[in-house]
matplotlib code that plots the C-alpha trace (Angstrom):
import matplotlib.pyplot as plt

x = [3.1, 0.3, 1.2, 0.9, -2.9, -3.4, -2.4, -4.3, -7.5, -6.7, -7.1, -10.8, -10.3, -7.7, -10.4, -13.1, -10.6, -9.8, -13.5, -14.5, -12.2, -12.9, -16.7, -16.4, -13.6, -16.7, -19.0, -16.2, -16.3, -19.8, -20.3, -17.3, -19.9, -22.9, -23.2, -24.0, -27.3, -27.9, -24.8, -24.6, -22.2, -21.5, -20.0, -18.2, -16.4, -15.9, -14.3, -12.2, -10.9, -9.9, -8.1, -6.9, -6.8, -8.5, -5.8, -6.8, -3.3, -2.9, -1.2, -4.4, -3.4, -2.7, -5.8, -7.4, -5.6, -6.2, -10.0, -10.3, -11.8, -14.7, -13.5, -13.9, -17.3, -18.4, -19.7, -20.6, -17.4, -15.7, -13.2, -12.7, -10.3, -8.4, -9.6, -8.7, -5.0, -4.9, -6.3, -4.0, -0.9, -2.3, -2.2, 0.9, 2.5, 0.4, 1.2, 5.0, 4.3, 1.4, 3.2, -0.5, -1.2, 2.3, 1.6, -1.6, 0.2, 2.6, -0.4, -0.7, -3.8, -6.0, -3.8, -4.0, -8.1, -8.3, -5.9, -8.1, -11.3, -10.0, -8.4, -12.0, -13.4, -11.0, -11.7, -15.3, -14.6, -11.9, -14.7, -17.4, -14.7, -13.8, -17.4, -18.6, -15.8, -16.6, -20.2, -20.2, -16.9, -17.9, -21.5, -21.6, -20.0, -22.7, -21.7, -25.2, -28.1, -29.3, -27.7, -29.7, -28.9, -30.7, -28.8, -25.2, -26.4, -27.7, -23.9, -21.9, -24.1, -23.6, -20.0, -19.0, -21.2, -19.3, -15.9, -17.3, -18.5, -15.1, -13.8, -15.6, -15.0, -11.7, -11.4, -13.5, -11.7, -8.6, -10.6, -11.9, -10.7, -6.3, -4.4, -4.7, -8.1, -7.5, -4.6, -6.1, -9.1, -6.3, -4.3, -7.7, -8.8, -5.2, -5.5, -9.0, -7.3, -4.6, -7.0, -7.6, -4.4, -3.2, -5.9, -4.8, -1.1, -2.2, -3.9, -1.2, 1.8, 1.2, -2.4, -2.2, 1.7, 3.7, 4.8, 8.7, 7.4, 4.6, 6.9, 9.6, 7.0, 5.7, 9.2, 9.7, 6.6, 7.1, 10.9, 9.6, 7.4, 9.7, 12.4, 9.9, 9.4, 12.5, 13.1, 10.3, 10.8, 14.7, 12.9, 10.3, 12.7, 15.8, 17.3, 20.6, 21.4, 23.7, 24.9, 24.6, 26.4, 24.9, 27.5, 27.9, 26.8, 26.5, 22.9, 23.2, 25.5, 24.6, 26.3, 23.7, 24.1, 26.5, 24.5, 24.5, 21.7, 21.0, 19.0, 17.4, 16.9, 14.5, 16.4, 12.9, 12.5, 9.7, 7.5, 5.2, 4.6, 7.2, 5.7, 1.8, 3.2, 4.9, 1.8, -0.4, 1.4, 1.7, -2.2, -3.8, -3.5, -4.6, -7.6, -8.3, -8.0, -10.5, -13.3, -12.9, -13.4, -9.9, -7.9, -5.4, -6.0, -6.7, -3.9, -5.5, -4.0, -6.8, -6.6, -5.0, -1.7, -2.0, -1.5, -4.0, -2.1, 1.1, -0.9, -2.5, 1.7, 2.6, -0.1, 1.5, 4.7, 3.1, 0.8, 2.5, 0.2, 3.1, 6.1, 8.1, 6.1, 8.2, 6.1, 6.7, 9.5, 9.8, 7.5, 9.3, 11.2, 8.4, 9.7, 12.4, 10.6, 8.4, 11.6, 13.3, 10.1, 10.0, 13.5, 13.0, 9.6, 11.9, 14.2, 11.2, 9.1, 12.0, 13.2, 10.2, 9.7, 13.2, 15.1, 18.6, 18.9, 15.9, 17.9, 20.8, 19.5, 17.3, 20.7, 22.6, 20.1, 19.9, 24.0, 24.0, 26.3, 27.3, 30.7, 33.4, 31.4, 30.5, 27.4, 25.2, 26.1, 28.8, 26.4, 23.4, 25.8, 26.5, 22.8, 22.2, 24.8, 24.1, 20.4, 21.3, 23.1, 20.6, 18.1, 19.5, 19.8, 16.3, 14.9, 16.7, 15.6, 12.1, 12.1, 13.4, 10.4, 8.0, 9.5, 10.1, 6.3, 6.2, 9.5, 7.8, 4.1, 5.3, 8.2, 5.8, 2.8, 1.8, -1.7, -2.2, -4.0, -1.3, 2.1, 5.3, 3.9, 0.7, 3.3, 5.0, 1.6, 0.8, 4.0, 4.5, 0.8, 0.7, 4.2, 3.1, -0.4, 1.6, 3.8, 0.8, -0.9, 2.3, 2.7, -1.3, -0.2, 2.9, 1.0, -1.4, 0.7, 2.4, -0.9, -1.7, 1.9, 1.2, -2.6, -1.3]
y = [13.1, 15.6, 15.9, 11.9, 12.5, 15.4, 13.5, 10.3, 12.4, 12.9, 9.3, 7.9, 4.3, 5.9, 8.4, 6.4, 4.0, 7.3, 8.4, 4.9, 5.2, 8.7, 7.7, 4.6, 6.5, 9.1, 6.8, 5.1, 8.5, 8.9, 5.9, 6.7, 9.5, 6.8, 6.0, 2.4, 1.8, 1.8, 3.7, 6.2, 9.0, 10.4, 7.3, 6.8, 10.6, 9.8, 6.4, 7.9, 10.3, 7.5, 5.6, 8.4, 11.4, 14.5, 15.6, 12.3, 11.9, 8.6, 5.7, 3.9, 6.9, 4.2, 2.6, 6.1, 6.8, 3.3, 4.0, 7.5, 8.4, 6.0, 4.3, 7.5, 7.9, 4.0, 4.6, 1.3, 1.5, 1.4, -1.6, 0.0, -2.1, -3.7, -7.0, -7.6, -6.3, -8.5, -11.5, -10.9, -10.7, -14.0, -15.7, -14.5, -16.3, -19.2, -19.7, -20.0, -22.3, -24.7, -26.4, -26.7, -23.1, -22.6, -25.5, -23.3, -20.1, -22.1, -23.0, -19.7, -17.4, -20.4, -20.7, -17.5, -16.9, -19.4, -17.8, -14.8, -16.6, -17.9, -14.5, -13.2, -15.8, -15.0, -11.2, -11.7, -13.9, -11.4, -8.8, -10.9, -11.4, -7.7, -6.2, -8.7, -7.9, -3.9, -4.9, -6.8, -5.4, -1.7, -2.4, -3.4, -0.2, 2.3, 1.9, 0.6, 3.1, -0.3, -3.5, -6.4, -9.2, -7.2, -4.2, -6.3, -8.3, -5.1, -3.4, -7.1, -6.9, -3.2, -3.1, -6.8, -6.2, -2.6, -4.2, -6.9, -3.8, -2.1, -5.0, -5.6, -2.3, -2.3, -5.5, -3.5, -0.1, -3.0, -4.7, -1.6, 1.4, 2.4, 1.1, -1.5, -0.8, -2.0, 0.4, 3.1, 2.9, 2.9, 6.2, 8.0, 7.5, 8.5, 11.6, 12.9, 13.7, 15.9, 19.0, 18.6, 18.2, 21.4, 23.3, 22.1, 23.1, 26.1, 26.8, 25.8, 27.0, 30.0, 31.6, 34.3, 34.2, 36.9, 37.2, 36.0, 33.3, 32.3, 31.7, 30.2, 27.4, 27.0, 26.4, 24.0, 22.1, 22.2, 20.8, 17.9, 17.3, 17.6, 15.5, 12.8, 12.1, 12.7, 9.5, 7.7, 7.9, 6.6, 4.0, 3.1, 3.4, 2.7, -0.6, -2.9, -4.2, -7.8, -8.1, -11.8, -13.3, -16.0, -19.0, -19.1, -22.5, -23.7, -24.9, -26.3, -24.2, -21.0, -19.7, -18.9, -17.2, -14.5, -11.9, -9.8, -9.3, -8.3, -9.2, -5.6, -5.9, -3.5, -1.0, -1.3, -5.0, -5.7, -2.5, -1.2, -4.5, -3.9, -0.7, -2.4, -5.5, -3.6, -0.9, -3.9, -5.8, -2.2, -1.6, -4.9, -4.5, -0.8, -2.4, -5.1, -3.2, -0.8, -3.4, -4.7, -1.5, -1.0, 2.1, 2.5, 6.1, 4.8, 5.5, 3.2, 0.6, -2.0, -5.6, -8.2, -7.2, -3.9, -5.5, -2.9, 0.0, -1.4, -2.9, 0.4, 2.3, -0.6, 0.6, 4.1, 3.0, 1.0, 3.9, 6.7, 9.2, 9.3, 9.1, 12.3, 13.8, 16.9, 16.4, 12.5, 11.5, 8.2, 6.6, 7.3, 4.2, 2.5, 3.5, 1.2, -2.0, -0.1, 0.4, -3.3, -4.5, -2.7, -3.9, -7.7, -7.9, -6.4, -9.3, -12.1, -11.1, -10.7, -14.0, -15.9, -13.9, -13.9, -17.2, -17.1, -20.6, -21.1, -18.1, -19.4, -22.9, -21.5, -19.3, -22.8, -24.4, -21.0, -21.2, -17.8, -16.6, -13.8, -12.2, -13.8, -15.7, -19.9, -20.7, -23.3, -22.5, -19.9, -17.5, -18.3, -17.3, -14.4, -13.1, -13.6, -11.2, -8.5, -9.1, -8.8, -5.1, -3.7, -5.7, -2.9, -0.1, -0.5, -1.2, 2.0, 4.3, 2.6, 3.3, 7.1, 7.4, 5.9, 7.9, 10.9, 12.2, 10.8, 13.0, 16.3, 15.4, 14.5, 17.6, 20.3, 19.0, 18.6, 17.5, 15.7, 12.1, 11.2, 9.5, 8.0, 5.0, 6.7, 8.8, 5.7, 4.5, 7.6, 8.1, 4.6, 4.0, 7.3, 6.1, 3.1, 4.3, 7.0, 4.1, 2.3, 4.9, 5.8, 1.8, 1.7, 5.1, 3.6, 0.3, 2.5, 4.7, 1.2, -0.1, 3.3, 2.9, -0.6, 0.0, 3.4]
z = [-17.2, -18.0, -21.5, -22.1, -20.7, -22.8, -26.1, -24.9, -25.0, -28.4, -29.2, -29.2, -27.9, -25.0, -24.3, -23.7, -21.2, -19.4, -19.2, -18.0, -15.4, -14.3, -13.9, -12.0, -9.2, -9.3, -8.2, -5.5, -4.3, -3.7, -1.9, 0.4, 1.4, 2.5, 6.0, 6.5, 7.7, 11.3, 12.3, 15.5, 13.7, 17.3, 18.6, 15.4, 16.0, 19.3, 18.4, 15.7, 18.0, 20.5, 17.4, 15.8, 17.5, 17.7, 15.2, 12.5, 12.3, 14.9, 14.4, 12.3, 9.6, 7.2, 7.2, 6.9, 3.9, 2.4, 2.7, 1.8, 4.6, 4.3, 7.7, 9.7, 8.6, 8.7, 5.3, 2.9, 1.8, 5.3, 4.5, 0.7, -0.9, 2.2, 2.4, -1.1, -1.0, 2.0, -0.2, -2.5, -0.1, 1.3, -2.3, -3.1, -0.2, -0.1, -4.1, -3.0, 0.1, -1.4, -4.5, -5.6, -6.2, -7.7, -10.3, -10.8, -11.5, -14.0, -16.0, -17.7, -18.6, -16.8, -13.7, -13.3, -13.8, -11.4, -8.7, -9.3, -8.4, -5.3, -4.3, -4.7, -2.5, 0.3, -0.3, 0.6, 3.4, 5.3, 4.7, 6.4, 9.4, 9.5, 9.0, 11.7, 13.8, 14.0, 14.0, 16.9, 18.7, 18.9, 17.9, 21.9, 23.1, 20.8, 17.2, 16.2, 17.3, 18.6, 19.1, 18.1, 15.5, 12.7, 13.2, 13.1, 9.9, 8.0, 8.9, 8.1, 4.9, 4.0, 4.5, 2.8, -0.6, -0.5, -0.4, -3.1, -5.4, -5.1, -5.8, -9.0, -10.0, -9.4, -12.0, -14.6, -14.5, -15.1, -18.2, -19.9, -18.4, -18.0, -15.1, -12.6, -11.1, -7.4, -7.5, -9.1, -6.4, -3.9, -5.0, -5.6, -1.7, -0.5, -3.2, -1.9, 1.7, 0.0, -0.1, 3.6, 4.4, 2.2, 4.1, 7.2, 7.0, 5.8, 8.7, 10.9, 9.7, 6.8, 7.9, 10.4, 10.5, 9.4, 5.9, 6.1, 8.4, 6.1, 3.3, 5.1, 6.3, 2.8, 1.4, 4.3, 3.6, -0.2, 0.6, 2.5, -0.1, -3.0, -1.1, -0.3, -3.7, -5.6, -3.0, -3.7, -7.5, -6.6, -5.0, -7.6, -11.1, -9.2, -10.6, -9.9, -13.1, -13.2, -16.9, -18.6, -21.5, -23.4, -24.7, -28.8, -30.0, -33.5, -34.6, -37.9, -40.3, -38.1, -35.1, -32.7, -29.0, -28.1, -27.1, -24.1, -21.8, -17.8, -15.0, -13.3, -9.6, -8.2, -5.4, -3.3, -4.2, -2.0, -2.4, -0.1, 1.1, 4.2, 5.5, 5.3, 7.2, 9.9, 10.6, 10.8, 13.3, 15.2, 14.5, 15.7, 19.4, 19.5, 17.0, 19.3, 22.5, 21.3, 20.2, 23.7, 25.2, 26.7, 24.7, 27.4, 28.5, 31.9, 34.1, 36.9, 38.0, 36.4, 35.9, 37.5, 39.2, 37.4, 34.3, 32.5, 32.8, 31.6, 28.8, 27.8, 28.1, 25.8, 23.5, 23.1, 22.1, 18.9, 18.4, 15.8, 17.3, 20.2, 18.5, 18.4, 20.7, 22.8, 25.9, 25.9, 23.8, 26.1, 23.4, 20.5, 21.4, 19.5, 16.1, 17.1, 16.8, 13.4, 11.7, 12.3, 11.2, 8.0, 7.5, 8.2, 5.4, 2.9, 3.3, 4.0, 1.0, -1.1, -0.4, -1.0, -4.2, -5.2, -6.0, -6.9, -7.2, -9.6, -11.4, -11.8, -12.8, -15.6, -17.1, -16.7, -19.1, -21.4, -21.6, -19.7, -17.3, -15.2, -16.8, -14.4, -12.3, -12.9, -13.8, -11.2, -7.4, -7.9, -9.6, -6.9, -4.6, -6.5, -7.0, -3.1, -1.9, -4.9, -3.7, -0.2, -0.6, -2.6, -0.2, 2.6, 0.6, -0.7, 3.1, 4.4, 1.8, 2.5, 6.1, 5.7, 3.6, 6.1, 9.2, 7.6, 8.0, 11.6, 12.6, 11.0, 12.7, 16.0, 16.3, 14.7, 15.2, 11.2, 11.4, 8.0, 7.3, 4.7, 5.2, 3.3, 2.3, 1.1, -1.5, -2.2, -3.6, -5.2, -6.6, -8.0, -9.4, -11.3, -13.2, -14.2, -15.4, -17.3, -18.5, -19.6, -21.3, -23.2, -24.6, -25.3, -27.8, -29.1, -30.2, -31.8, -33.7, -35.0, -36.2, -37.9, -39.5, -40.7, -41.8, -44.3]

ax = plt.figure().add_subplot(projection="3d")
ax.plot(x, y, z, "-o")
ax.set_aspect("equal")
plt.show()
């Protein structure tokens, strides 16, 4: 991987793209440090401890990782690219559900440009809603130095503009840089927390320990990280190839067809989407409760028939900060819901993005078939059967990767902001970016050969 980037820097065109990408990422990280105007930083600190826990490893860790710490600081990039990610997922689902959008997608480049434009508008709309909810919901509790209309509007404008700028920066990186811009911004946000996490782990498990204990702890930490990365690589690159055979046919005086091919089905068919959906569903009640001024920490029988106390206890089941806590293992039951949601969304998302019947019909029209399986419905049924097995294997692997860090965090107090989701995204994006750089170098070599 490093050799690929070293070789890429030797090529002028690719070097320009890499430097442009680096410059944009520096600007993004600088913006993450600039606080939004009118924000009470002392309240932000208290609010983050309530949401994330004093160790920064609460149930909303995925939000902190995605925003690169800008949400915890309430900077102008507090929302970061999360509105764009949400918008892209919504548009992907709507493209399948709304025939007009599906037709637009099938129009080729022009259709994709129209969908991209709609995605931008939806992103700005979501950013307005999210920043407005924070400015109004938390503003009345002390988030703003002065809770008035001007400060509310200023914060909404700053955060919405920040999110829109990051969306623009991501598109510029895609156009003039290397890799998918939004993905690159996302992983730089995630990676930005790694040094502080490494320092925290060092101070917790290695510093002031005996040499033997310190070395043992370091080996265990490295082993956990390596196992996670290897599992993620398997989930990212693993595929189940279904063999295809195309029938021979006579066209004029020539015999056409008869070649073989395959349908590659990725082990992790839904990517990281199931984990994001599952985490979002569990986090939403926690965020809303904090916005209305109730964090569930009070033990008093408040509310109608004591519902305040019951709701507070339910929030703890939803909060990953309480999972695998040796002093309160009862709250670990909440992870069962999390695992169920991950597996459910793995099947749900794949079902709306992969249509076995459509593939079977296209194969039939093209004269292709799966050896030993009749064309048409039997092929569709066979693809469904294989797909269900593959989805289950991928969902189980995804669940293990997602839950693994929570176990070590709860049982051993490993206070880190990144989790399995972050590692999945980082490894996946790095692999895709390296492949893109290699393909660009390959194309350049072909061009050089042809010019010679």
